[in-house]
C-alpha positions in Angstrom: 0.4 0.1 0.2 1.9 3.2 -0.8 1.6 6.0 2.4 1.6 8.8 0.2 -1.2 10.7 1.9 -0.9 13.1 4.9 -1.8 12.7 8.4 -2.8 14.7 10.9 0.2 15.4 13.4 2.8 13.4 11.4 4.6 16.9 9.1 7.4 17.2 11.9 7.4 13.5 12.3 11.4 12.3 12.3 13.2 10.0 10.0 14.2 7.0 11.5 18.1 6.2 11.8 17.7 4.0 8.5 15.6 7.1 6.6 18.4 9.3 7.4 21.4 6.4 6.4 19.1 6.5 2.5 19.0 10.0 2.6 22.9 10.2 3.3 24.1 7.7 1.1 21.7 9.2 -1.9 23.3 12.6 -0.7 26.5 11.4 -1.3 25.8 9.7 -4.8 24.1 13.1 -6.2 27.3 14.5 -5.2 29.5 12.7 -7.4 27.0 12.4 -9.9 26.4 16.2 -9.8 30.0 17.2 -9.3 30.8 15.5 -12.3 28.5 17.2 -14.5 28.7 20.6 -12.7 32.5 21.2 -12.9 32.1 20.9 -16.3 30.7 24.5 -16.6 33.7 26.2 -13.9 36.4 23.8 -15.9 34.2 25.5 -19.3 37.2 29.0 -20.0 39.5 26.4 -19.2 39.1 23.5 -21.4 37.9 25.9 -24.1 41.3 27.6 -24.1 43.1 24.5 -23.6 41.5 22.2 -26.2 40.8 25.7 -28.6 37.0 24.9 -28.5 34.7 27.3 -29.5 31.4 27.8 -27.9 29.7 25.7 -29.8 32.0 22.6 -29.7 31.7 23.5 -25.6 28.2 23.2 -26.1 27.7 19.7 -28.1 30.4 18.3 -25.0 27.8 19.6 -22.4 24.7 18.1 -24.7 26.8 15.1 -25.2 26.4 13.7 -21.8 22.5 15.2 -21.6 21.8 13.6 -24.7 23.1 10.2 -23.8 21.8 10.6 -20.4 18.2 10.8 -21.5 18.5 8.2 -24.3 19.8 5.8 -21.7 17.0 6.9 -19.1 14.2 6.2 -21.6 16.0 2.5 -22.8 16.0 2.2 -18.6 12.1 3.1 -17.8 11.0 -0.5 -19.4 12.8 -3.0 -16.6 13.1 0.3 -14.2 10.5 -1.0 -12.1 11.1 -4.8 -12.7 14.5 -5.2 -10.4 15.4 -4.3 -7.1 16.3 -0.7 -6.8 19.3 -1.2 -5.0 20.9 -3.6 -8.0 20.2 -1.0 -10.8 21.5 1.7 -8.5 25.0 -0.3 -8.4 24.9 -1.5 -12.0 24.6 2.0 -13.1 26.8 3.7 -10.4 29.8 1.3 -11.2 29.2 2.5 -15.4 29.3 6.0 -13.8 32.5 5.5 -12.7 34.2 4.3 -15.4 33.1 7.3 -17.7 34.0 9.2 -15.1 37.7 7.4 -15.6 37.3 8.1 -19.2 36.9 11.9 -19.0 40.1 12.1 -17.1 41.9 10.4 -19.7 40.6 12.6 -22.7 43.3 14.0 -24.8 41.1 15.8 -27.9 38.0 17.0 -28.3 36.5 13.6 -30.0 37.9 11.9 -26.9 36.2 14.4 -24.0 32.7 14.0 -26.4 33.1 9.6 -26.0 33.9 10.2 -22.6 31.0 12.5 -21.6 28.2 10.0 -23.6 29.7 7.3 -22.0 29.3 9.5 -18.3 25.5 10.7 -19.6 24.5 6.7 -20.2 25.1 5.7 -16.9 25.5 8.8 -14.7 22.0 9.8 -16.3 20.2 7.2 -14.9 21.0 7.7 -11.2 19.1 10.5 -10.3 15.6 8.6 -11.1 16.9 5.7 -9.3 17.4 7.4 -6.5 14.1 9.3 -7.1 11.9 6.3 -6.9 13.4 4.9 -4.1 12.9 8.3 -2.0 9.5 7.8 -3.5 8.8 4.1 -1.9 10.5 4.8 1.3 9.5 8.6 2.1 5.8 9.1 2.7 4.4 12.6 0.5 4.0 14.1 3.9 8.4 13.8 4.9 9.1 13.8 1.0 10.0 17.4 0.8 12.5 17.4 3.7 13.4 14.1 2.7 14.3 15.4 -1.4 15.9 18.6 0.0 18.5 16.8 2.4 19.0 14.4 -0.5 19.5 17.8 -3.0 22.1 18.9 -0.7 24.5 16.7 -2.6 23.8 19.5 -5.2 24.9 22.4 -2.8 27.9 20.6 -1.6 28.9 19.7 -5.0 29.5 23.3 -5.3 30.6 24.6 -1.5 33.5 21.5 -1.6 33.3 19.7 -5.0 34.0 22.7 -7.3 36.0 24.9 -5.3 38.6 21.6 -4.4 38.1 21.0 -8.3 39.0 24.7 -9.3 42.1 24.4 -7.3 43.8 21.0 -8.0 42.6 22.0 -12.2 44.6 24.9 -11.4 47.8 23.0 -10.2 47.8 19.2 -12.0 45.2 19.8 -15.0 41.4 20.0 -16.1 41.8 16.1 -15.9 42.5 16.1 -12.1 39.2 16.8 -10.6 37.5 13.6 -12.7 39.9 11.2 -11.0 38.9 12.7 -7.8 35.6 12.0 -8.3 36.2 8.5 -9.7 38.5 7.7 -6.3 35.5 9.5 -3.7 32.6 7.7 -6.0 34.4 4.4 -5.6 34.3 4.5 -1.7 30.7 5.4 -1.7 30.1 2.6 -4.1 31.5 -0.3 -1.6 28.8 1.3 1.2 26.0 1.2 -0.6 26.8 -2.4 -0.9 27.1 -2.6 2.3 24.4 -0.6 3.9 21.2 -0.2 1.5 18.9 -2.5 2.1 17.1 -4.4 -1.1 14.2 -2.0 -2.1 11.6 -4.5 -3.7 8.4 -3.7 -2.2 7.3 -2.2 -5.3 7.7 -6.1 -7.2 5.2 -7.2 -5.1 2.7 -5.6 -7.6 2.4 -7.8 -10.3 2.5 -6.5 -14.0 2.3 -8.7 -16.8 3.5 -6.0 -19.2 6.5 -6.4 -20.8 9.1 -3.7 -20.5 8.4 -1.7 -24.0 4.4 -2.2 -23.2 5.2 -0.7 -19.7 7.4 2.0 -21.3 4.1 3.2 -23.6 1.8 2.4 -20.7 3.5 5.3 -18.6 3.7 7.4 -21.6 -0.1 7.0 -22.6 -1.0 8.7 -19.3 -1.9 12.1 -19.7 -1.1 13.1 -16.3 2.2 12.2 -16.6 2.8 13.3 -19.7 1.9 16.8 -18.0 4.5 16.1 -15.1 7.3 15.4 -18.0 6.4 18.8 -19.8 6.8 20.7 -16.3 10.4 19.0 -15.6 11.7 19.4 -19.3 10.7 23.2 -18.8 12.4 23.8 -15.8 15.5 21.9 -17.2 15.7 24.1 -20.2 16.5 27.0 -18.6 18.8 25.9 -16.3 21.1 24.0 -19.0 20.6 27.1 -21.5 22.7 29.4 -19.1 24.8 27.0 -17.1 27.3 25.9 -19.2 28.8 29.6 -20.2 28.9 30.2 -16.2 32.8 30.6 -15.8 33.1 32.2 -19.4 30.7 34.5 -19.0 32.6 34.9 -15.5 36.2 35.6 -16.7 35.5 36.9 -19.9 33.0 39.6 -19.3 32.6 40.2 -15.6 36.7 40.3 -15.1 36.3 37.6 -12.7 39.9 35.7 -11.8 40.7 32.1 -12.0 41.9 32.4 -8.5 38.3 34.1 -7.3 36.0 31.3 -9.6 36.3 29.2 -6.9 35.2 31.6 -4.2 32.6 32.3 -6.4 31.1 28.8 -6.5 31.9 28.1 -3.0 29.7 31.1 -2.1 26.8 30.1 -4.2 26.8 26.9 -3.3 27.0 27.5 0.3 23.6 29.7 -0.1 22.2 26.3 -1.9 23.4 24.4 1.1 21.7 26.2 3.6 18.9 27.1 1.3 17.6 23.3 0.4 16.7 22.1 3.3 15.0 25.3 4.5 12.6 24.8 1.3 12.3 21.2 1.5 10.5 21.6 4.9 8.7 24.5 4.0 7.2 23.0 1.1 6.2 20.4 3.4 4.1 22.8 5.0 3.2 25.5 2.7 1.7 25.1 -0.9 4.3 23.9 -3.5 3.1 26.1 -6.1 3.3 29.4 -4.5 6.9 28.9 -3.1 7.9 28.2 -7.1 6.2 30.9 -8.2 7.8 33.1 -5.9 11.1 31.7 -6.3 10.7 31.7 -10.3 9.6 35.6 -10.4 12.7 36.2 -8.3 14.9 34.0 -10.5 13.0 36.5 -13.5 14.4 39.5 -11.9 18.0 38.2 -11.3 18.5 36.8 -14.6 17.6 40.1 -16.4 19.8 41.8 -14.4 22.9 39.1 -14.5 22.5 38.7 -18.3 23.2 42.5 -19.1 26.3 43.1 -16.6 29.6 43.8 -17.6 32.6 44.4 -15.4 31.6 45.0 -12.2 33.0 44.9 -8.0 33.3 41.2 -7.4 31.3 41.2 -4.3 28.3 42.3 -6.8 29.0 39.1 -8.7 29.0 36.6 -5.6 25.3 38.5 -4.3 23.9 38.0 -7.5 24.7 34.3 -8.2 23.8 33.9 -4.7 20.5 34.9 -5.2 20.2 33.3 -8.5 21.0 30.0 -6.6 18.5 30.3 -3.9 15.9 30.9 -6.7 17.1 28.2 -8.4 16.8 25.6 -5.3 13.5 27.5 -4.3 12.0 26.1 -7.8 14.0 22.6 -8.0 12.7 21.4 -4.8 9.2 22.2 -4.8 8.5 21.0 -8.1 10.7 17.7 -7.2 8.5 16.8 -4.4 5.1 18.0 -6.7 5.7 15.9 -9.5 6.8 12.6 -7.4 3.3 12.7 -6.7 1.9 12.0 -9.6 2.7 8.4 -10.8 1.7 5.4 -9.2 3.7 2.8 -6.8 4.1 0.3 -9.9 5.1 3.3 -12.2 7.6 5.1 -10.2 10.2 3.2 -11.5 9.0 4.0 -15.5 7.9 7.5 -14.8 11.2 8.8 -12.9 13.4 7.2 -15.4 11.2 8.9 -18.5 11.3 12.0 -16.3 15.2 12.0 -15.6 15.3 11.2 -19.5 13.6 14.2 -20.9 14.9 16.3 -18.2 18.4 15.3 -20.0 17.2 15.7 -23.4 15.7 19.2 -22.8 18.8 20.2 -21.4 21.3 18.9 -23.9 18.8 20.9 -26.8 19.1 23.7 -24.4 23.3 23.6 -24.2 23.4 22.8 -27.7 21.1 26.2 -28.6 22.9 28.3 -26.1 26.0 27.3 -27.9 24.4 28.7 -31.1 23.2 31.7 -29.2 26.3 32.6 -27.4 29.7 33.7 -29.5 32.9 34.6 -28.6 35.2 36.0 -31.0 38.8 35.1 -29.1 39.7 32.8 -26.5 40.0 36.3 -24.2 36.9 38.1 -26.0 33.8 39.1 -24.4 30.7 36.4 -24.4 28.3 38.0 -26.8 24.7 37.9 -26.8 24.5 36.3 -23.3 21.3 38.8 -22.5 19.7 37.1 -25.4 20.0 33.7 -23.4 18.3 35.9 -20.6 15.3 36.9 -22.3 14.7 33.2 -23.5 15.1 31.7 -19.8 12.1 34.2 -18.9 10.2 32.9 -21.3 10.6 29.8 -20.3 10.2 30.3 -16.2 6.8 31.9 -17.4 5.4 28.7 -19.1 6.8 26.8 -16.5 4.8 28.6 -13.7 1.6 27.3 -16.1 2.6 24.0 -16.4 3.4 23.6 -12.1 -0.1 25.0 -11.6 -1.9 22.4 -14.0 0.3 19.6 -12.4 -0.5 20.5 -8.6 -4.4 20.6 -10.6 -4.4 17.7 -11.9 -2.7 15.9 -8.2 -5.9 17.4 -6.2 -8.0 15.9 -8.7 -6.6 12.5 -7.9 -6.3 12.7 -3.9 -10.7 13.8 -4.6 -11.1 10.7 -6.6 -9.3 8.5 -4.1 -11.6 9.8 -1.3 -14.9 9.0 -3.2 
């Protein structure tokens, strides 16, 4: 039986020790997977200069991961609910480790593209598996807090991972952060083997569907498709702007390589503090209201930030902190909301498709962003970055409308269940 209904007096119920352990392990996997992807942005300027990449080529290097992750998610969706979720997590995590190791060995643009594709094939599915595990083990009234803590892996990758990665990259080359991720992820993989229990409750709900039919059954559900579109819109804006963060900071805002770790660390620290707070708040307050306020805040910040030129470093830090706060305040309630759409027997497939469409949308955004943004030389300012900002604003407005549609669907489902 799915225990997603909220009961009076349970909003503040503490996590069990095992639930806390699961959150910790999933947060650690998120840390490594997110860091592997996110580090491409701060390393972007260094990579483009060392490999003589154009903005378009770097955009394709970022989107290569996203597209392969999306394809992998679709291929996995059909059988995601037919296996122990722990075994799925272990399988894809070891593949992610191998792909990241290959990244550290890349010596050319084409090797880099191939390495990112391999890493995406495995790493892109881990988030959806983690979401399915979270939805299985935590009822809806705890899920906002649980996902807020799990997503702290994202903030930790900013606060600790990216500054450390930039530091060692400045000393030992851009490949060294990937080697660091490989070592850490290998340790986490063994801990998961030892500590995580099998997650098989969904297997008790027998289905006669083949993998292909299960995938098609999930895609056919109108309410699921509305959730997929919401997640895709959420992804479009971030992926369109993110890959050029360090290049814009260095070449347009005149931030030095020494200042970059401080910039990413402070914005990541903001995310680390904000996410649990937003997660707890989203269990008490209407998730749509939180999302909408954060979205409006993000629109204002983007319109200002993408039109900046050389400004004091303190202002750059302040704008990035506000932007990260707005981003996290959208992601946490949106993901908690969309997790309530699928039935338990469909959750693995739903989360895999949701994650894959999110990645594909991000891949499209990164590729399009690379075509819009132009850099004449290795050291010249990025041009048309503000155009990206205007496009993102339109996407955010559409996202607000879609979040409201998802919320109305969930309310209708709950009303129908009570009848």
